[in-house]
N, C-alpha and C positions, 0 to 999 in steps of 0.2 A: 094288439102282434104285432109288427113292422111288416108293411104286407111291401115287394114285391116280386118280380120278373127275372125266368131266366129262358133268353136268348142264345141259344143252342146252332153251332150251324152243322151238315154233317164231317168238316171238314176239323182237322182238327187245331186249334191257331190260338195265335191268342183274347184272354180274357180280359174286359175292358167292367169296367165298374161304376158309376153314374148315378151321382147321387142331385136331387133335387128336393129343395125349402129347407134345408140347416137350417133357415131363421125360416121363420113363419109367414111373413109379409117380401118374401127375397123368392116370385112366383114364376118369376123366367126360366129357374130350371122348368119347375110342374109340368109348366105346357108345351115343354123342346122334349123333352123325356115323354110327353104323353105322346105327340106329335109322331118321335120312333119308334114305340108302342100299337102308335095306330096302324104307320105301313110296311111296319112286320107284319103286324094280325091278320092286313090282308091281303099279303105275299105285293105289295108294293113296291117292299126294299129287301131286296134277298140279304144275306149272308153269306158271305166268302167261303168266307173256315171265321176258326175263335166261338164265343162267348159271348158276352151281354147280360150284366144284370144289373136289370134300372129298376132301382127308389123314385120316382117323382112326391113323393110326398114323408123326409126323414122325421120331419117335428110336428108330427100329426096335431098335437092341441095346438100349437103354434100359428100352425094354418089354418085350421077350422078355425081361430081366435083372429085369422091377420094383425097378429105381431109376430113379433123380434123375437121370441124367446118368454117362454112362462116361469119359469124357480131361473136357470139357469143358462149359460149361455153354453149354444150344446158346440158349435167348431172352436172352445174351449175348452172340454168335458171329457176329448175321450183319453181315458188315461189308465184305457184296461187294451192291452192288445189282442189281437184277433182266438188265442186261446182260454182267455179271460185272466191272462198275467196283468199284475196289474206294474204301470214303466212309474221307472223314477223320478222325482222330481226335476229331472230336466230331462227327462222325454231321450236321451241317452242312452236306456239300458234296461231291464226285463228284472224284476225282483221278487224271491218266492219267500214267504216262509219269518219275512222281515216286520213290524210298527211299521210302517212310516208317515202316520200321524207328525212325531211332529216338522217332518221333514216342508212341510206343510205355511208356518209359522209367514214366512213370504208374502205369497197366495194370499192368503189372508187377509198379513195386513196390507196388501196394495186394493183391496177389495174382489176378490173370488171366492171362493168356496172355501168353507175350512175341513178338509180332506181332516177328522183324525179318525181311521180307522185299517183296519190293518189287512192286507190283499186276503181278497175273497170274500171278500165282507161284502153289503147291496146295493149297490150305491145309492143313492141319498135325496136324490127329483127323479120329477121326471125325465130335462135332459141329460144326465149322467146314464139312467134306461134305457137308455135311447145309442149312445155311442156305444155301450153294447153290443146291444143288437144288437148295428152300423158294423163293428168290428171284426164282428167275425166276419160280417160278408168278404171283406176286405183277403180276409185266405185261398190262398192260392189264384189268386190275381195277378196281373203285370202291369195295369196301371187300374186309372182312381181316375177321375176327377168328382168336383165337389163343384155345382153352380151355384149363384151370386147374381146378388149387386148389392148397386149402393145408394146411400140416402142422397147426396147430391147427383148432379149431371156431371160426366168426363167419359174419355176417352177405356177403350176396355182396356181387358191388363190378367199373367194369370200369376200366381207365383212361383219362384223357384225357389223347391226348399235346400237345394244344395247345387252347387256347379257342373257335376258333370260334364261329360261329354253327349251320355244318354238323355240324362233326361232336357239341357238341349233343347238336344235333336227334338226331342217331343214338345216340346212347350213351345218350340219356332212353328213348326207341324201346324198345329191346332190355331194361329189366325188371331191371335191381340195384336192388338195394337202396341205395346209395352210388356216386357216380363219386367216384377220387380222379386231383388231379392237382397236377404237380409230380415223377411221376419220374423226372425227364431231370433234373433239377436234384441228385438226390442222384450222378449219375456224370460230375461237369465235365471225368474224363477220357474222357468217351466211354457215349454213351447208342447201345449195340445193338440193342436187341428185337425181338423182330418187329414192336412196333406204330409205332419211332419209323426203319424200316423202310418201310407200310407213307406215312407221312409225308412224309421223303423222295422218299418214287415220287408223290405225288399224291391216292393212297387213306386213305376214311372205315377205319381201323383200328384197333380196342385190341383191348389182354388182357383176358379174362374171368374174375373167381374165382369158382365155382357149389358155394365152404363147402371143407373137412377131404376131405382124400383116403378117410377109412374111409369115409364118411358118405353113403346113398344115395339122398340128399336134391337130394346135387351132381348127379346124373344127372338129373333130373327139371328144377331151374332148368337145366344147362345145355340143357337140349332146348328147354326154352323160348323161351333165347334164341337163339335158331338161329332158330326160330315168326315168334317177334317180328320179324326182322332181316329174315326171306323175307318176313314184313306193308309192312316200314313200304317196302323194296326193291321193292313189286312183283311180284316172280318168282314168287308166292301170290298170288288171289286172297282175298279178304274168308271167301267159303263158301268157299275150303280151311279159309284161316285156322279160322275157326270149327267148321269137320266137326275138326279136331285140335284147338283152342282148349281143347272138353265133354269132350274122356279124358282130359281133364291133372283128376288130383284139386286139387280146389282151393287150395291153400295152394297150389299154386303155380304161377297162375297172374298176371299181371301183375297189378306191382302200379307206384305212381310214384316215383320219384327221394323216397328219404323226407333225407340228406344233401349237401351238395356236402363234397369235403376234401382236402386240401391238403400235401402232406407236407412236413415242417419240421428231418428231420435220420434221415440210416442209421449206424445205428451197427455194426464188423464182426469178427467172432470171435475178436476176434490172440492171441494165446495161449495160446487158456482161461477160461475166465469162469461164469459162473450168478446165471442169472434169481432177484431173490428169492419169487416164487414165477410157478407153471404160468398165463405172461398168457394171455390167449383177442384171436384178430384183432380184430382193433377194444374191445375193450379200452378205458373210461374209466381214466388213470391225472389223482392233480391233481401241482398244483405241490409241489414235496416230498417225491413222493411217491421211495422206491428201491427201480431199477427192476431194478437189478445190479445184478455185483460182479464183476470183474476178476483172473484171477490177475495181474494186477500192481497186483494192489493200488489199482484206482479203482472208485468208487461213484460207479455213472451215477445224477445221482437227476433226475428231471422238475427242466428247468426255469422253465413253463410248466403249466396244465393244455393235456391231448389227449389220443393215442389210439392206444392201441399195434395195429400194422403187422404184420403175416406176421411170428410167431415164430418164428424159425428154432431147435430144441429138435437133430437134430442133425444141425449144422456139421461139415461130412467136412472141409473143410480150412485151411488157417493164412486167415485172411484173409480168409474169404466173410462175406455178407453174416447178419447174428442176430438185426436186428430195426431197425421204423422206428420212427418219430413223428407222427405229426399233425395241424390239428388243423380242427376241424370252423367249416363257413367260415357267414355272418352269410347 
């Protein structure tokens, strides 16, 4: 059973959903959300208005095992809306009373789970079950943050699912150093991430990457993001925010967005391969640089100046995401 807490102020206001450990080995969200829970319960952090729903452990089985996933990628498994309806193959509409099995042939070819089921049929894996449970918590929320970390070292960033002024304002307030747009364009077969679900349900949603798994700074960046969100949504007062803010080390305090990035390409790990060196997340790649070699004999060369995004040095499945490329926007 999914464990979560709901903390409400007496005064009505915005309602925020916080998710941690959607990937079980990405624990910065767990520790930051647990810190928030303890501060609220102890009375150290007072809510001014609204409501916070906290899920420190979203993927309990993977979290207990210390692994990213057990059967499926939970952050590619949000196939259901909050009311249990099945999302279509491109995630852009909700379908009812329709056999949608054949719509997922492309997903099967690309290494994801083949979904041959009808609307309302039970999920076929542990992560799909959790995704359907988590989706219910999105109902009646105003904002959502899914807190992650990454394998490679690199700066913090968040994803912009769309480019509305409202979402841009929210993302800029979170204080990450970068915002990445165009993630959904990397998945023409369907985007079934938490931020996509948030968008389809009319919520200000994002996934935030707070640094590498092993870097303790990732917990502090996650904590800063949470505080910035609470202040922006007026769930805590400026006074409460300042009280928490001054307790942080200066290097973790709010910083303005330095770069907006645009995703341009994604490469999958097909039958093995090796990168030319240990690329860091957001490392600069020059046009003509050799990025990687595949076991099938292909040499992957940068077609233009770009940045490395989320290099995956430990792929465990054929066709799993290997790395992405992005450009800095003017």
